[in-house]
N, C-alpha and C positions, 0 to 999 in steps of 0.2 A: 227386772229386765237386764240389769247390769250383769255381764257374763264374760268370763275369760275363756278363750278357746286356744288350744295349742296351735302352733304353726302347722303341724302335720294334719290335725283334725280340720282346721280351717281350709287347708289346701284341698283335702279330699272332699269336703263339703262343697266347696265352690267349683271344683272340677266337675263333680256330679251335676251341679246346678247348670253349669255351662253346657254339658252334653244334652241335658233335657231341653234347654232353651234353644239349642241349635245356633247359639251366637258364637262368633269367633272373629277372625280377621285381625288386622293390624291396628296401630294407633290412629289417633285423630289427625285432622288437617289443620294447617295454620300454626302460628306461634312457634315455640321451640320444638325441636324434635326429641328432646330428652323425655324418656318414658319412665325411667326409674327414679330412685331417691336422689336427692341432692347430695352435694359433696362439699368439702372445704378445699378451696384452692390454695396453692402454694403461697400466695401473698396475704393469707389470713382472712380472706373473704369467705363468708358462709354462703354457699350456693344452694338454693332451694328449688326443687321441682314443684310446679303448681299445675294441677289438672283442673280444667274448667269445662263446662258444657254450654258455654254461651256462644251465640251466633248473632249476626246482624248488629243492631245498635248496642245490645248488651255486650257482645264480643268486643266491639270497638271501645266501649267505655271501660271495660275491664282491662284491656290492653293499655289504654291511656293511664289508668291507675298504676299498673305494674311499671310502666316506663317512668312515671313520675317518682314512684317509690324508689326505684333503682338509682335515679339521679340524686335523690335527697338522702339516701342511706348508703354511703360508699362501702360499708363493711358487709352489706348483704346484697346478694344478687338473686332475684326471683325470675325463674324461667317458666313462662306460661305455655302450656300445651293445651290446645283446644280440641276436645273430642266431640264426636257427634252425640247429640242429646240422647238419641235412642239407644246408643251403645254405652253411654257413660257409666251407668251404675254397674252393669255387668263387668265391664273392664276394670273398674275400680275394685270391686269385690274380688275378682279373680287375681288381679295383680298383687293386691295386698296379701292374699292367701299364698301366693308364690314368693313373697318376699321382695317383690319388685314394684311396690306401690310408690306413689309420690310422697313428698314431705307435707304438702298442703293439698287440700281438695275442696270441692264444693258439695254441699248437700242441701236439698230442700228440707225444711223442718219436718214435713210429712214423711220423708224417707229416712229420717234419722233413727227412729226406733229400730228399724230392721238392721241398720248398720251397727248400732250399738249391740244388738242381740247377737249378731254374727261375729262380734269382736273386731270389726273393721276399723272403728274409730276409737280414739283414746280420750280420756278425760283431760281437761285443759287447765285445771286450777293451779297445778304446780308450775308449769311454764308461764301461765298468766301472771302469777305472783312475781316470777323472775323478770318478766317483761314490764311490770308496772301497770298492768291492765286494771282499770277501775270498773268493775261490773256495774256500779251504780250510775255510770254514764249512759247506760243502755235503757231503752224502753223496757219496762219491767214485764209487760205482757209478752213481748217477743222473747225476752230472756227466759221467762218461765217455761216457754214451750221447748227450750233446748236444755233444760235442767232436769236431771234424773237423780233421785236419791240424794239431793243436795249438791250434786256435782254438775259443772258445766261441760257439755260435750260439743258445743259449737259456738261460734261467734256470729250472731245474726247481723247481716249487713243491710237488710231491708225487710219490709213486708210488701207483698203485692196482693192487695185485697180486691174483692168484688165491689164495684162502684157503679154509679149511673152517669151516663153522658146524655147531653141534650142538644138539639139543634136550636140555636137562639132565634134564627129567622122564623122557623116554623112555630115556635112557641109564641113569638111576638104576633104572628099572623092570627093565632088562635086566642090572643088576649091573655096569655098565661105567662108572660115574661115581665118580671118586675123591673123597676127603674135601675136596680142594682145588677141587672143582667142575669138574675137567677129565677128559676121556676116559681110560680105562685100556686101553691096548693096546700091543703091541710095535711100535716104529717100524721096520717091514721089510715086504717084499712079502707074506710069509706072515702076518705079524702083523696087517696091515690087513684082509686077506681073512678071517682068523679073527674079527676084530672084527665085520665085516659079517655073517658067518655066525651069530654069537651073537645079533646084533640080529634077524636074520631068524627064528631059532628061538624066541626068548624073547618077542618082541613080537607083538601081535595081527596077524592076517593083513592087516588093512586098513592097517597101518602100513608105509610104504616105508622100507627100511633106508637108502637113499641116493637122495635126490631130485636129479635131474640131467637136463639137457637131452639129448635124443637126437641132436641134429645141431649142426653148425657150431661156434659160438664156444667154449662151455665144454668140450665133449669135446676139441676141438683144444687148448685151454689145458692140460687135464690131460695130454694126450699130450705136449705141448711140455715141461711140467714134468718128466714122467718120463723123457723123452728127455735133457733137460739134467741131470737127477739122475744119469744114467749117465756124464756127461762129454761128451755130444753137444754140439758147439760151435754149429753152425748147419746150415742146409740148402744154403748157398752158400759158395763159397770166399772166402778173404781178399781176393782181387782183384775180387770181385763178378761174375766172369765165368762160373763153372762151377757146376753142381749138385754139391753135396758132402755129401749125406746120409750119415751113418754108418748104413748100412742095418741092420746087426745090432742096434744100439741102438734104431733106429726100429721095427724089428719087435718087439723085446721090449716096448717101451712100448705099442705098438698092441695086441699080444696081451694084455697085462695089462688094458688098458681094455676090450677086447672081452669078456673073460671076466666083467667086472663086469656087463655087459649079459646075456650068455648064461646066467650062473649065477643070474640073477634078483635080484640085489641092487639093480639100478636098474629102476624101473618103465618098461616099454616104452610108447611113444606117450603119455607123460605130457603132457597138454594145457597144463599150467602148473606147472612144477616149483617155481617161486617160491611159488605159492599152496599147493602141497602142503606145503612146509616151514612157511610162515606160519600155516597152519591147524592145525599141531601133529600132522600125520599123516605126518611123515617124521623119521627120527632124525638124519640128517646131510644136508648139501648142500655143494656147492662152487661158488663163483662169485667175482666181484670184491668188494673191500672196500666198494664203493658200496652194498651191501645192508645194511650195518650200521645206517645210519640208518632204513631201512625196518623192520627187526626191532625196533629200539628203540621205534618208535612203535606197534608191534602189541601191543595189550592182551592180557595173559595169556601171552605167549610167553616162556618161560624158556629163554634160549639162551646159548651161549658161542661164542667165536671163537678160532681158532688157525691157525698156518701149516698148509698141507697136509702130510700125513705124509711122512717121509723113506722112501720106498718102496725106493729104490736107494742108491747109494753116497754121495751128497752132498745137502745141502739146496739146493733150487733150485725156482723156480716161474716161471710166466708173469707178466708185468706190463707196464704202460705208465706214462707220466707226463704230467701236464699241465705245460706250460712257458709262460713268457712270452717273446715274441719281439719284435724290433724290425724291422718290415717296411721294405723299401727305400722311401725317400721322395725327392721331386725335389730338395729342398734339403739333406737330411741335416744339419739344423741341430744343431750341437754342444750347444747349450743344451737343446734338447728331448731329445736322446739321453741326455745326462747325467741329466736329470730322470726320463726313462723308466727308467733303470737304478736310480735311487734308489727309484722306486716298486716295481720288480720285486723288488729285494733286500728291501725292507720287507715286501712280501707274503709272501715266503718266511720272513722272520724272525717273522712273526705267523701261522705255520702252525697254531697252536692253534685259530684261528677256522676256517680252511679244513678242518681235521681233523674238524669236526662232522659232515660227511657220511660219514666213514669213512676218508678218504685218510690216508696216512702222510706227515707233513711231510718236506720235503727237507733241512732243517737239523737235525742231531742235537741241537743246543742246545735246540730247541723241545720235544723229548721230555722235557726236564728241567723245563719250566715247570709250575707247579702247576695252571694252568688246563688244560693238556693232560692231566696226570695225573688230574685230576678227571673227565675224560671216560671213561666205562666202556668196557671191551672193547678199546680201541685199543692199550693197552700189551701186550695178549696177542699181538699180531702185528706190532709195530713192527720187530722184528728181520728181518722178511722183506725190508725195503728193500735190504738188502745182498746178498741172494741172488736177486733178480730177474734173470732171464737175458734181456737184450734181443737182438733180432735184429741182424745186421750192418746197417750203414748203407747200405742199398740202396734205390733208387727203385722196385724191383720187389716189395718185401715184401708189400704189400697184394694185389697181383695173384697172387703166389705163394700167399698164404694162401687166397684165394677160389677160384682156378682149379686149384690142385694139392692143397693140404692138405685143405681142406673137402671137395672133390669126392670124393677117394678114401678119406679116413678115414671119411666118412659111410657109405660102402659097407662098411667093416669093422665098424662098430657094428651094422649090420643083418645081418651074417653073409653078405653077398653077395660079399665079396672077402676074400681072406686078407691078413693083415698083410704078408706077403712080396710079394704082387702089388701091394699099395698102395704100398709103398716103391719098387718098380720103376716104377710109373706116375707117382709123384710125381717121381722123378728125371728121367724123360724129359720130363715136362711143364715142370718147373722149367727145364731146359736150353733148351727151346723159348722160354720166356718171356724168359730171359736173352739169347737170340740175337736177339730182336725189335729 
């Protein structure tokens, strides 16, 4: 995957990509207005431009981290520019190709392979050594996902996995809440269905046992979790050239999720499953940890959070990570790169601030900080960081998700396609995508 592209070739490639996508426009809103690379000021300070895609609580938390870093590191100034999420990656790729990219950026782990392949990001080991970064202080599972050919290409600052939330009052009414405030059920395929069946039988008809999306992301995440819980490795081969779905495991995972729909545990055509849970009319729901902050701010909602149940052989779930990257710059100034790595490592080390939105910090040491322990709910699912199953490092992952997984699994949830047929169609489509 590792590939070097000349400035001219990268610029032409990205300009063509921009024309095809129809994306354009100016920079983002909020934060510093600096769009280009950082500079060194006359007083010896290293000035770094930092592009982020965070809004809402994430945006506020990242700005707080930047402000605190600038206060405690008088020789480095980080200027944060917040871009719109939907435009971020296009603008990053285009600006780097034009030689006007930032000194520091953000990438999801799932987006990193494409950025590496296009020559947008640089390896970090040399500046990391200069900055005194100890890679052993990071969660190894998260670190492995950003390591290619033995080199680190990003600094993970979190993982945001797929977990389960539950309404304590409703579970208590159904006799399924233990004295410890946690759900009572057997961690198995039959045990979880029995749990949902009891909720359906004992709670009022207006209560949804399992609030859940009917299409796309979250059902796919549950399928992926159950597929990998059986030991399913990925849907493509190690050399990234062949479709490699373990169809038996894929069928079993899809069949299990399908029955949650057909047996009435999940409300069909739910217009807003988040609102369903938030309003107190759903017993459980599954989504990413980013919902924790929303539920905390919801008055009167007595909820809990936990890893998704171990339905099959091993604990596993879907997840992604926010990472800090060093985009390619024209001068590759060693002083800036060292300063950028000092900043990235510091952000990870202060993950208790970033965790306020619900994310799991990337450094295990942060989990022991009192400030982190004082945050409710997070400690109930921090263990999930080590069982997130990332996709292989392919540039085709997002296309495979959208054009193969979403497309055919959505048909399974509505009963229009059998799990077996879905796996056959996914395999064929994935191979076509890989052959492109």
